[in-house]
KOLRO-579255 format. One record per residue (C-alpha): x, z negated, y negated; residue number from 1. Coordinates in nm, 4 decimals, decimal comma. Each point is the difference from the previous one (the first is absolute). Example, Ala and Ser with C-alpha at 12.3 -4.5 7.8 and 13.67 -1.06 7.14 Angstrom:
KOLRO-579255
rec X:1,2300; Z:-0,7800; Y:0,4500; num:1
rec X:0,1370; Z:0,0660; Y:-0,3440; num:2
This chain:
KOLRO-579255
rec X:-20,1577; Z:1,9628; Y:-3,5458; num:1
rec X:0,2460; Z:-0,2489; Y:-0,1315; num:2
rec X:-0,0219; Z:-0,1921; Y:0,3023; num:3
rec X:0,0746; Z:0,2861; Y:0,2057; num:4
rec X:0,2993; Z:0,0839; Y:-0,2063; num:5
rec X:0,1316; Z:-0,3581; Y:0,0385; num:6
rec X:-0,0390; Z:0,0208; Y:0,3823; num:7
rec X:0,1754; Z:0,3318; Y:0,0266; num:8
rec X:0,2855; Z:-0,1512; Y:-0,2047; num:9
rec X:0,0202; Z:-0,2981; Y:0,2123; num:10
rec X:0,0058; Z:0,2080; Y:0,3069; num:11
rec X:0,2709; Z:0,2286; Y:-0,1474; num:12
rec X:0,2154; Z:-0,3140; Y:-0,0799; num:13
rec X:-0,0450; Z:-0,1333; Y:0,3484; num:14
rec X:0,0901; Z:0,3242; Y:0,1598; num:15
rec X:0,3130; Z:0,0265; Y:-0,2247; num:16
rec X:0,0924; Z:-0,3655; Y:0,0886; num:17
rec X:-0,0483; Z:0,0756; Y:0,3653; num:18
rec X:0,2229; Z:0,3198; Y:-0,0391; num:19
rec X:0,2793; Z:-0,2139; Y:-0,1552; num:20
rec X:-0,0311; Z:-0,2657; Y:0,2690; num:21
rec X:0,0428; Z:0,2657; Y:0,2767; num:22
rec X:0,2789; Z:0,1461; Y:-0,1868; num:23
rec X:0,1717; Z:-0,3365; Y:-0,0363; num:24
rec X:-0,0607; Z:-0,0733; Y:0,3733; num:25
rec X:0,1464; Z:0,3425; Y:0,1034; num:26
rec X:0,3026; Z:-0,0383; Y:-0,2180; num:27
rec X:0,0374; Z:-0,3659; Y:0,1354; num:28
rec X:-0,0398; Z:0,1312; Y:0,3543; num:29
rec X:0,2544; Z:0,2736; Y:-0,0629; num:30
rec X:0,2599; Z:-0,2425; Y:-0,1430; num:31
rec X:-0,0563; Z:-0,2231; Y:0,2946; num:32
rec X:0,0492; Z:0,2940; Y:0,2359; num:33
rec X:0,3162; Z:0,1177; Y:-0,1784; num:34
rec X:0,1323; Z:-0,3477; Y:0,0158; num:35
rec X:-0,0681; Z:-0,0246; Y:0,3542; num:36
rec X:0,1769; Z:0,3302; Y:0,0765; num:37
rec X:0,2869; Z:-0,1161; Y:-0,2276; num:38
rec X:0,0317; Z:-0,3257; Y:0,1884; num:39
rec X:-0,0020; Z:0,1836; Y:0,3492; num:40
rec X:0,2473; Z:0,2628; Y:-0,1162; num:41
rec X:0,2530; Z:-0,2797; Y:-0,1305; num:42
rec X:-0,0283; Z:-0,1971; Y:0,3157; num:43
rec X:0,0442; Z:0,3183; Y:0,2080; num:44
rec X:0,3128; Z:0,0809; Y:-0,2202; num:45
rec X:0,1370; Z:-0,3502; Y:0,0192; num:46
rec X:-0,0511; Z:0,0077; Y:0,3856; num:47
rec X:0,1797; Z:0,3330; Y:0,0064; num:48
rec X:0,3021; Z:-0,1381; Y:-0,2089; num:49
rec X:0,0041; Z:-0,3073; Y:0,2144; num:50
rec X:0,0154; Z:0,2033; Y:0,3195; num:51
rec X:0,2615; Z:0,2302; Y:-0,1428; num:52
rec X:0,2044; Z:-0,3005; Y:-0,1331; num:53
rec X:-0,0265; Z:-0,1610; Y:0,3560; num:54
rec X:0,1102; Z:0,3155; Y:0,1549; num:55
rec X:0,3017; Z:0,0358; Y:-0,2419; num:56
rec X:0,0884; Z:-0,3538; Y:0,0532; num:57
rec X:0,0107; Z:0,0487; Y:0,3715; num:58
rec X:0,2506; Z:0,2859; Y:-0,0325; num:59
rec X:0,3732; Z:-0,0756; Y:-0,0287; num:60
rec X:0,1715; Z:0,0959; Y:-0,3103; num:61
rec X:0,3395; Z:0,1598; Y:0,0768; num:62
rec X:0,2897; Z:0,1328; Y:-0,2109; num:63
rec X:0,1468; Z:0,3356; Y:0,1366; num:64
rec X:0,3216; Z:0,1783; Y:-0,0314; num:65
rec X:0,1088; Z:0,3510; Y:0,0609; num:66
rec X:0,3004; Z:0,0690; Y:0,2326; num:67
rec X:0,3095; Z:0,0867; Y:-0,2144; num:68
rec X:0,1874; Z:0,3295; Y:0,0823; num:69
rec X:0,3506; Z:-0,0367; Y:-0,0053; num:70
rec X:0,2846; Z:0,2554; Y:0,0755; num:71
rec X:0,2164; Z:0,0067; Y:-0,3052; num:72
rec X:0,3096; Z:-0,2276; Y:0,0149; num:73
rec X:-0,1001; Z:-0,3518; Y:-0,0622; num:74
rec X:0,1845; Z:-0,2104; Y:-0,2617; num:75
rec X:0,1301; Z:-0,3188; Y:0,1632; num:76
rec X:0,0855; Z:-0,2622; Y:-0,2503; num:77
rec X:0,2122; Z:-0,2936; Y:0,1270; num:78
rec X:0,2153; Z:-0,2904; Y:-0,1609; num:79
rec X:0,3694; Z:0,0604; Y:0,0175; num:80
rec X:0,3196; Z:-0,2203; Y:-0,0236; num:81
rec X:0,2778; Z:0,1365; Y:-0,1987; num:82
rec X:0,3697; Z:-0,0749; Y:0,1126; num:83
rec X:0,3290; Z:0,1116; Y:-0,1209; num:84
rec X:0,1560; Z:0,2761; Y:0,2172; num:85
rec X:0,2770; Z:-0,2261; Y:0,0931; num:86
rec X:-0,0035; Z:-0,3866; Y:-0,0623; num:87
rec X:0,2478; Z:-0,2505; Y:0,1374; num:88
rec X:0,1028; Z:-0,3663; Y:-0,0629; num:89
rec X:0,3584; Z:-0,0588; Y:-0,0773; num:90
rec X:0,1747; Z:-0,2708; Y:0,2104; num:91
rec X:0,3428; Z:-0,1492; Y:0,0048; num:92
rec X:0,2420; Z:0,0845; Y:0,2586; num:93
rec X:0,2371; Z:-0,2755; Y:-0,0617; num:94
rec X:-0,0145; Z:-0,3681; Y:-0,0950; num:95
rec X:0,0871; Z:-0,1527; Y:-0,3348; num:96
rec X:-0,1358; Z:-0,0685; Y:-0,3474; num:97
rec X:-0,1280; Z:0,2537; Y:-0,2264; num:98
rec X:0,2725; Z:0,0765; Y:-0,2552; num:99
rec X:-0,1896; Z:0,2366; Y:-0,2380; num:100
rec X:-0,2996; Z:0,2561; Y:0,0183; num:101
rec X:0,0170; Z:0,3224; Y:-0,2025; num:102
rec X:-0,3675; Z:0,1467; Y:0,0452; num:103
rec X:-0,3429; Z:-0,1489; Y:-0,0703; num:104
rec X:-0,3601; Z:0,1084; Y:0,0897; num:105
rec X:-0,0779; Z:0,3330; Y:-0,1395; num:106
rec X:0,3760; Z:0,1149; Y:-0,0024; num:107
rec X:0,0476; Z:0,3604; Y:0,1350; num:108
rec X:0,3038; Z:0,0167; Y:0,2093; num:109
rec X:0,1668; Z:0,2601; Y:0,2164; num:110
rec X:0,1544; Z:-0,0141; Y:0,3535; num:111
rec X:0,3043; Z:-0,2008; Y:-0,0170; num:112
rec X:-0,0617; Z:-0,1812; Y:-0,3222; num:113
rec X:0,1101; Z:-0,3634; Y:-0,0078; num:114
rec X:-0,2967; Z:-0,2398; Y:-0,0061; num:115
rec X:0,1661; Z:-0,3378; Y:0,0335; num:116
rec X:0,3306; Z:-0,1696; Y:0,1055; num:117
rec X:0,0271; Z:-0,3033; Y:0,2449; num:118
rec X:0,2873; Z:-0,2480; Y:-0,0162; num:119
rec X:0,1160; Z:-0,0453; Y:0,3636; num:120
rec X:0,3131; Z:-0,2521; Y:0,0067; num:121
rec X:-0,0395; Z:-0,0589; Y:0,3749; num:122
rec X:0,0027; Z:0,3565; Y:0,0920; num:123
rec X:0,3013; Z:0,0643; Y:-0,2220; num:124
rec X:0,1833; Z:-0,2849; Y:0,1745; num:125
rec X:-0,1060; Z:0,1418; Y:0,3361; num:126
rec X:0,1328; Z:0,3580; Y:-0,0993; num:127
rec X:0,3415; Z:-0,1573; Y:-0,1009; num:128
rec X:0,0134; Z:-0,1829; Y:0,3297; num:129
rec X:-0,0918; Z:0,3141; Y:0,1993; num:130
rec X:0,2923; Z:0,1971; Y:-0,1879; num:131
rec X:0,2389; Z:-0,2715; Y:0,1051; num:132
rec X:-0,1141; Z:-0,0151; Y:0,3496; num:133
rec X:0,0447; Z:0,4001; Y:0,0029; num:134
rec X:0,3418; Z:-0,0404; Y:-0,1269; num:135
rec X:0,0925; Z:-0,2478; Y:0,2687; num:136
rec X:-0,1551; Z:0,2293; Y:0,2737; num:137
rec X:0,1993; Z:0,3019; Y:-0,1237; num:138
rec X:0,3158; Z:-0,1957; Y:-0,0081; num:139
rec X:-0,0640; Z:-0,1365; Y:0,3622; num:140
rec X:-0,0846; Z:0,3665; Y:0,1045; num:141
rec X:0,3265; Z:0,1383; Y:-0,1587; num:142
rec X:0,1915; Z:-0,2607; Y:0,2059; num:143
rec X:-0,1868; Z:0,0645; Y:0,3197; num:144
rec X:0,0461; Z:0,3808; Y:-0,0310; num:145
rec X:0,3935; Z:-0,0268; Y:-0,0592; num:146
rec X:0,0238; Z:-0,2301; Y:0,3016; num:147
rec X:-0,2006; Z:0,2327; Y:0,2237; num:148
rec X:0,2217; Z:0,2837; Y:-0,1072; num:149
rec X:0,3225; Z:-0,1982; Y:0,0904; num:150
rec X:-0,1461; Z:-0,1045; Y:0,3360; num:151
rec X:-0,0876; Z:0,3650; Y:0,0747; num:152
rec X:0,3670; Z:0,0739; Y:-0,0546; num:153
rec X:0,1331; Z:-0,2858; Y:0,2285; num:154
rec X:-0,2525; Z:0,1197; Y:0,2677; num:155
rec X:0,1485; Z:0,3380; Y:0,0230; num:156
rec X:0,3429; Z:-0,1462; Y:0,0739; num:157
rec X:-0,1827; Z:-0,2572; Y:0,2484; num:158
rec X:0,1382; Z:-0,2902; Y:-0,2040; num:159
rec X:-0,3428; Z:-0,1686; Y:0,0065; num:160
rec X:-0,2797; Z:0,0313; Y:0,2407; num:161
rec X:-0,3058; Z:0,2168; Y:-0,0430; num:162
rec X:-0,2423; Z:-0,3043; Y:0,0016; num:163
rec X:0,1828; Z:-0,1404; Y:-0,3210; num:164
rec X:-0,0160; Z:0,3379; Y:-0,1728; num:165
rec X:-0,3686; Z:0,0453; Y:0,0826; num:166
rec X:-0,0567; Z:-0,3499; Y:-0,1498; num:167
rec X:0,1772; Z:0,0914; Y:-0,3417; num:168
rec X:-0,2106; Z:0,3243; Y:-0,0107; num:169
rec X:-0,3296; Z:-0,1911; Y:0,0563; num:170
rec X:0,1084; Z:-0,2424; Y:-0,2678; num:171
rec X:0,0561; Z:0,2768; Y:-0,2499; num:172
rec X:-0,3480; Z:0,1459; Y:0,0887; num:173
rec X:-0,1687; Z:-0,3410; Y:-0,0501; num:174
rec X:0,1782; Z:-0,0384; Y:-0,3356; num:175
rec X:-0,1209; Z:0,3389; Y:-0,1081; num:176
rec X:-0,3519; Z:-0,0938; Y:0,0801; num:177
rec X:0,0358; Z:-0,3203; Y:-0,1867; num:178
rec X:0,1381; Z:0,1778; Y:-0,3012; num:179
rec X:-0,3184; Z:0,2557; Y:0,0299; num:180
rec X:-0,2366; Z:-0,2851; Y:-0,0017; num:181
rec X:0,1673; Z:-0,1722; Y:-0,2973; num:182
rec X:-0,0233; Z:0,3437; Y:-0,1905; num:183
rec X:-0,3689; Z:0,0110; Y:0,0887; num:184
rec X:-0,0638; Z:-0,3469; Y:-0,1293; num:185
rec X:0,1617; Z:0,0971; Y:-0,3265; num:186
rec X:-0,2163; Z:0,2940; Y:-0,0244; num:187
rec X:-0,3024; Z:-0,2095; Y:0,0655; num:188
rec X:0,0837; Z:-0,2449; Y:-0,2681; num:189
rec X:0,0672; Z:0,2855; Y:-0,2373; num:190
rec X:-0,3302; Z:0,1238; Y:0,0407; num:191
rec X:-0,1480; Z:-0,3480; Y:-0,0650; num:192
rec X:0,2163; Z:-0,0040; Y:-0,3085; num:193
rec X:-0,1207; Z:0,3331; Y:-0,1174; num:194
rec X:-0,3685; Z:-0,1523; Y:0,0591; num:195
rec X:0,0731; Z:-0,2301; Y:-0,2992; num:196
rec X:-0,1066; Z:0,3083; Y:-0,2010; num:197
rec X:-0,3738; Z:0,0588; Y:0,0293; num:198
rec X:-0,0503; Z:0,3858; Y:-0,0307; num:199
rec X:-0,3310; Z:0,1998; Y:-0,0373; num:200
rec X:-0,0607; Z:0,1767; Y:0,3117; num:201
rec X:-0,1937; Z:0,2965; Y:-0,1505; num:202
rec X:-0,0973; Z:0,1354; Y:-0,3443; num:203
rec X:-0,3117; Z:-0,2104; Y:-0,1260; num:204
rec X:-0,1174; Z:-0,2700; Y:-0,2274; num:205
rec X:0,0356; Z:-0,3785; Y:0,0465; num:206
rec X:-0,3422; Z:-0,1617; Y:0,0341; num:207
rec X:0,1032; Z:-0,3393; Y:0,0725; num:208
rec X:0,2995; Z:-0,2517; Y:-0,0498; num:209
rec X:-0,0331; Z:-0,3166; Y:0,2005; num:210
rec X:0,3371; Z:-0,1505; Y:-0,0615; num:211
rec X:0,2159; Z:-0,1343; Y:-0,3014; num:212
rec X:0,3600; Z:-0,1152; Y:-0,0721; num:213
rec X:0,1076; Z:-0,2830; Y:0,2178; num:214
rec X:-0,2524; Z:0,0337; Y:0,2674; num:215
rec X:0,1162; Z:-0,0491; Y:0,3499; num:216
rec X:-0,0002; Z:0,3165; Y:0,1953; num:217
rec X:-0,0545; Z:0,0018; Y:0,3709; num:218
rec X:0,0714; Z:0,3411; Y:0,2010; num:219
rec X:-0,2911; Z:0,1485; Y:0,1891; num:220
rec X:-0,3803; Z:0,0120; Y:-0,0371; num:221
rec X:-0,0759; Z:-0,3604; Y:-0,0109; num:222
rec X:-0,3029; Z:-0,1278; Y:-0,1830; num:223
rec X:0,0413; Z:0,0061; Y:-0,3770; num:224
rec X:0,3360; Z:0,1901; Y:0,0062; num:225
rec X:-0,1173; Z:0,3294; Y:-0,1449; num:226
rec X:0,2219; Z:0,0746; Y:-0,2993; num:227
rec X:-0,1764; Z:0,3183; Y:-0,1414; num:228
rec X:-0,2586; Z:0,2504; Y:0,0835; num:229
rec X:0,0297; Z:0,3582; Y:-0,0643; num:230
rec X:-0,2405; Z:0,2881; Y:0,0146; num:231
rec X:0,0383; Z:0,3788; Y:-0,0502; num:232
rec X:-0,3191; Z:0,0830; Y:-0,2043; num:233
rec X:0,0803; Z:0,3654; Y:-0,0533; num:234
rec X:-0,2178; Z:0,0712; Y:0,2874; num:235
rec X:-0,2921; Z:-0,2126; Y:0,1164; num:236
rec X:-0,1661; Z:-0,0442; Y:0,3451; num:237
rec X:-0,3856; Z:-0,0520; Y:0,0108; num:238
rec X:-0,1556; Z:-0,1470; Y:0,3070; num:239
rec X:-0,3683; Z:0,0230; Y:0,0734; num:240
rec X:-0,2182; Z:-0,1036; Y:0,2969; num:241
rec X:-0,2203; Z:0,2862; Y:0,1220; num:242
rec X:-0,3260; Z:-0,1009; Y:0,1851; num:243
rec X:-0,0287; Z:0,1350; Y:0,3579; num:244
rec X:-0,2582; Z:0,2517; Y:-0,0669; num:245
rec X:0,2388; Z:0,1934; Y:-0,2477; num:246
rec X:0,3261; Z:-0,0497; Y:0,2182; num:247
rec X:-0,0134; Z:0,3322; Y:0,1532; num:248
rec X:-0,0534; Z:0,1846; Y:-0,3242; num:249
rec X:0,3020; Z:-0,1834; Y:-0,1638; num:250
rec X:0,3140; Z:0,1719; Y:0,0767; num:251
rec X:0,3479; Z:0,0640; Y:-0,1303; num:252
rec X:-0,0085; Z:0,2210; Y:-0,2992; num:253
rec X:-0,3512; Z:-0,1315; Y:-0,1079; num:254
rec X:-0,0219; Z:0,0137; Y:-0,3935; num:255
rec X:-0,1397; Z:-0,2871; Y:-0,1864; num:256
rec X:-0,0358; Z:-0,1226; Y:-0,3665; num:257
rec X:0,0896; Z:-0,3505; Y:-0,1160; num:258
rec X:-0,1642; Z:-0,1956; Y:-0,2676; num:259
rec X:0,1358; Z:-0,2990; Y:-0,1678; num:260
rec X:-0,1890; Z:-0,2454; Y:-0,2159; num:261
rec X:0,2760; Z:-0,0245; Y:-0,2520; num:262
rec X:-0,0012; Z:0,3790; Y:-0,0632; num:263
rec X:-0,3701; Z:0,0621; Y:-0,0308; num:264
rec X:-0,0980; Z:0,3875; Y:0,0060; num:265
rec X:0,3279; Z:0,0943; Y:0,1506; num:266
rec X:0,0559; Z:0,1072; Y:0,3651; num:267
rec X:0,3288; Z:0,0281; Y:0,1879; num:268
rec X:0,0320; Z:0,2614; Y:0,2810; num:269
rec X:0,1308; Z:-0,1277; Y:0,3444; num:270
rec X:0,0377; Z:0,1237; Y:0,3391; num:271
rec X:-0,0251; Z:-0,1705; Y:0,3312; num:272
rec X:0,3354; Z:0,0102; Y:0,1681; num:273
rec X:-0,0636; Z:-0,1937; Y:0,3266; num:274
rec X:-0,2677; Z:-0,1970; Y:0,1927; num:275
rec X:0,0541; Z:-0,2774; Y:0,2582; num:276
rec X:-0,1767; Z:0,2101; Y:0,2743; num:277
rec X:-0,1699; Z:-0,3157; Y:0,1262; num:278
rec X:-0,2951; Z:-0,2090; Y:-0,1100; num:279
rec X:0,0182; Z:-0,3510; Y:-0,0892; num:280
rec X:-0,1841; Z:-0,1867; Y:0,2867; num:281
rec X:-0,1370; Z:-0,2453; Y:-0,2305; num:282
rec X:-0,1217; Z:0,1989; Y:-0,3128; num:283
rec X:-0,0229; Z:0,3297; Y:0,1782; num:284
rec X:0,1820; Z:0,1752; Y:-0,2794; num:285
rec X:0,2875; Z:0,2486; Y:-0,0154; num:286
rec X:0,2881; Z:-0,0848; Y:-0,2138; num:287
rec X:0,1071; Z:0,2952; Y:-0,2163; num:288
rec X:0,3013; Z:0,0474; Y:-0,2395; num:289
rec X:0,0087; Z:0,2292; Y:-0,3083; num:290
rec X:0,2809; Z:0,0586; Y:-0,2405; num:291
rec X:-0,0152; Z:0,0178; Y:-0,3674; num:292
rec X:0,2548; Z:0,1225; Y:-0,2585; num:293
rec X:0,0706; Z:-0,2605; Y:-0,2482; num:294
rec X:0,3111; Z:0,1260; Y:-0,1714; num:295
rec X:-0,1594; Z:-0,0944; Y:-0,3482; num:296
rec X:-0,0383; Z:-0,3617; Y:0,1111; num:297
rec X:-0,3466; Z:-0,0140; Y:-0,1210; num:298
rec X:-0,1316; Z:-0,1930; Y:0,3387; num:299
rec X:0,1242; Z:-0,3227; Y:0,1475; num:300
rec X:0,0299; Z:-0,1010; Y:0,3717; num:301
rec X:-0,2592; Z:-0,2487; Y:0,0867; num:302
rec X:-0,2727; Z:0,1700; Y:-0,2112; num:303
rec X:-0,3574; Z:0,0439; Y:0,1469; num:304
rec X:-0,0869; Z:0,3784; Y:0,0266; num:305
rec X:-0,3269; Z:0,1713; Y:0,0765; num:306
rec X:0,0843; Z:0,2774; Y:0,2404; num:307
rec X:-0,2434; Z:0,2929; Y:-0,0067; num:308
rec X:0,0497; Z:0,2154; Y:0,3126; num:309
rec X:-0,1561; Z:0,3372; Y:0,0145; num:310
rec X:-0,0763; Z:0,0628; Y:0,3580; num:311
rec X:-0,0056; Z:0,3704; Y:0,1437; num:312
rec X:-0,3349; Z:0,1878; Y:0,0520; num:313
rec X:-0,1821; Z:-0,0607; Y:0,3142; num:314
rec X:-0,3047; Z:0,1258; Y:0,1933; num:315
rec X:-0,3311; Z:-0,0566; Y:-0,1852; num:316
rec X:-0,1642; Z:-0,3144; Y:0,1209; num:317
rec X:-0,2751; Z:-0,2196; Y:-0,0970; num:318
rec X:0,0390; Z:-0,3661; Y:-0,0964; num:319
rec X:-0,2453; Z:-0,2671; Y:-0,0424; num:320
rec X:-0,0003; Z:-0,3633; Y:-0,1298; num:321
rec X:0,1000; Z:-0,2461; Y:0,2557; num:322
rec X:-0,3248; Z:-0,1889; Y:-0,0435; num:323
rec X:-0,2175; Z:0,2724; Y:0,1176; num:324
rec X:0,1121; Z:-0,0361; Y:0,3844; num:325
rec X:-0,2270; Z:-0,1614; Y:0,2482; num:326
rec X:0,1716; Z:-0,1471; Y:0,3069; num:327
rec X:-0,2348; Z:0,0634; Y:0,2898; num:328
rec X:0,0379; Z:0,2260; Y:0,2933; num:329
rec X:0,3013; Z:0,1514; Y:-0,1567; num:330
rec X:0,0288; Z:0,0674; Y:-0,3736; num:331
rec X:-0,3456; Z:0,1033; Y:-0,1826; num:332
rec X:-0,1179; Z:0,0611; Y:-0,3511; num:333
rec X:-0,3510; Z:-0,0116; Y:-0,1359; num:334
rec X:-0,1124; Z:0,3119; Y:-0,1827; num:335
rec X:-0,3155; Z:0,0670; Y:-0,2012; num:336
rec X:-0,1840; Z:0,3280; Y:0,0483; num:337
rec X:-0,2257; Z:0,1859; Y:-0,2395; num:338
rec X:-0,2970; Z:-0,2126; Y:0,1133; num:339
rec X:0,1802; Z:-0,3174; Y:-0,0948; num:340
rec X:0,0317; Z:-0,0688; Y:0,3793; num:341
rec X:0,3020; Z:-0,1742; Y:0,1535; num:342
rec X:0,2087; Z:0,2068; Y:0,2542; num:343
rec X:0,2747; Z:-0,1575; Y:0,1874; num:344
rec X:0,3001; Z:0,2061; Y:0,0754; num:345
rec X:0,3240; Z:-0,0594; Y:0,2166; num:346
rec X:0,3061; Z:0,0789; Y:-0,1720; num:347
rec X:0,3656; Z:0,0587; Y:0,1007; num:348
rec X:0,2409; Z:-0,1922; Y:-0,2100; num:349
rec X:0,3370; Z:0,1289; Y:-0,1161; num:350
rec X:0,2487; Z:-0,1979; Y:-0,2179; num:351
rec X:-0,1037; Z:-0,3305; Y:-0,1531; num:352
rec X:0,1175; Z:-0,0007; Y:-0,3669; num:353
rec X:-0,1355; Z:-0,3632; Y:-0,0651; num:354
rec X:-0,2855; Z:0,0613; Y:-0,2525; num:355
rec X:-0,0820; Z:0,3363; Y:0,1680; num:356
rec X:-0,0034; Z:0,1366; Y:0,3393; num:357
rec X:0,0682; Z:0,3641; Y:0,1109; num:358
rec X:-0,3005; Z:0,1559; Y:0,1912; num:359
rec X:0,1045; Z:0,2680; Y:0,2422; num:360
rec X:-0,3441; Z:0,0916; Y:0,1410; num:361
rec X:-0,3732; Z:-0,1167; Y:0,0045; num:362
rec X:-0,1195; Z:0,0579; Y:-0,3640; num:363
rec X:-0,0551; Z:0,2815; Y:-0,2414; num:364
rec X:0,1478; Z:0,0187; Y:-0,3319; num:365
rec X:-0,3487; Z:-0,0211; Y:-0,1731; num:366
rec X:-0,1111; Z:-0,3062; Y:0,1856; num:367
rec X:-0,1224; Z:-0,2940; Y:-0,1896; num:368
rec X:0,1560; Z:-0,2969; Y:0,1798; num:369
rec X:-0,1156; Z:-0,3539; Y:-0,0457; num:370
rec X:0,2498; Z:-0,2495; Y:-0,1421; num:371
rec X:-0,0026; Z:-0,3434; Y:0,1369; num:372
rec X:-0,2752; Z:0,0712; Y:0,2650; num:373
rec X:-0,1599; Z:-0,3115; Y:0,1405; num:374
rec X:0,0423; Z:-0,0650; Y:0,3699; num:375
rec X:-0,3668; Z:0,0175; Y:0,0742; num:376
rec X:-0,0137; Z:0,3599; Y:-0,1277; num:377
rec X:-0,1470; Z:0,2519; Y:0,2559; num:378
rec X:-0,0961; Z:0,3708; Y:0,0408; num:379
rec X:-0,3084; Z:0,1138; Y:-0,1941; num:380
rec X:-0,0387; Z:-0,3026; Y:-0,2298; num:381
rec X:-0,1288; Z:0,0992; Y:-0,3471; num:382
rec X:0,2406; Z:-0,0953; Y:-0,2825; num:383
rec X:0,0025; Z:0,0204; Y:-0,3766; num:384
rec X:0,3205; Z:0,1413; Y:-0,1680; num:385
rec X:0,1048; Z:-0,2361; Y:-0,2962; num:386
rec X:0,0273; Z:0,2104; Y:-0,3100; num:387
rec X:0,3553; Z:0,0375; Y:-0,1387; num:388
rec X:0,1023; Z:-0,2594; Y:-0,2528; num:389
rec X:-0,0825; Z:0,0901; Y:-0,3609; num:390
rec X:0,2869; Z:0,0544; Y:-0,2279; num:391
rec X:0,0839; Z:-0,2668; Y:-0,2464; num:392
rec X:-0,1055; Z:0,0707; Y:-0,3443; num:393
rec X:0,2778; Z:0,1332; Y:-0,2146; num:394
rec X:0,0851; Z:-0,2038; Y:-0,3027; num:395
rec X:0,0671; Z:0,1406; Y:-0,3487; num:396
rec X:0,3443; Z:0,1529; Y:-0,0082; num:397
rec X:0,0494; Z:-0,0350; Y:0,3814; num:398
rec X:0,1272; Z:0,2939; Y:0,1901; num:399
rec X:-0,1512; Z:0,0748; Y:0,3577; num:400
rec X:0,3394; Z:-0,0679; Y:0,1495; num:401
rec X:-0,0055; Z:-0,3461; Y:-0,1705; num:402
rec X:-0,3632; Z:-0,0641; Y:0,1193; num:403
rec X:0,0916; Z:0,1002; Y:0,3509; num:404
rec X:0,2756; Z:-0,2292; Y:0,0221; num:405
């Protein structure tokens, strides 16, 4: 009995061991199977990702822009040159030496005010000589006229020939002409004499003095002979060069605002008073003149101004960046449809504004137009649209406007 019990126990232990081995093998096989499935799945996923990346890498990444609808009046900003309403160099009209000057730079003068005096000894002597010559001519004229009258009386009694009487009459007429010439010469020298006083030709301010006491003065506009420079700054002229694309819209009466660096935050109203009505053949620009009231004297001639033109409203049109245009059979743009496929469209160009181009026909306002399209781009090509750039992180205490700038 005891032997049978031992055998039964051994048999039970052997069966338990075999069950454990079977269980272990099953678990081992199950783990191996799971590992095999995981490996196959990982390889399939990696192959799928590689295929996807390869497909994505084969696609062109593009940046798109939407057409900009315009119609409200554009603001055109241009540099302007400020000039005095009247500005003139003052030259001498007679020769001599500068005796004295009465005004310096910054002096405000009125029309007719004395600016300087010139010492003209030669002109003074010439005027004295001319007056003496005039006296001589008048004396000769008086004698000739009295002689002519006597000969007329003698001719009536036929005491002298008509030929002799005509000669005396001709001599009197010649002496009268000589006297008139001498008188005009005196007047000319009197005018030169008056030019020794240099007077202001208009109300204004003296902006330059280029002479001093004792300087040799030469009459005329010779180099370096400018005595003074005057400017009327109560009103200013502002000149700007308008690009050809805006020339038609820039007309007389067009309002503008002027900005000056020395007066930040302040604007000055101005008005277009005239245009050249012709484009500069080199720069293709239209010169316009604006006028600005400067009775307070805040602004100076020669300053740099920023001219803000408010152009009148126009028909609503679309504009695209200039770098979206393809030059092929006519002008084309590349658009991206909802399936991220390229669709080439032929467009009609309007005005060229430099950075942007007006599009009259060929696209819709909701089209996604490719910026800087490659020359090899074709219809039906799949593309990827680049995401918009992420905004810069805003630092502590920094406003959104500062972050944007």
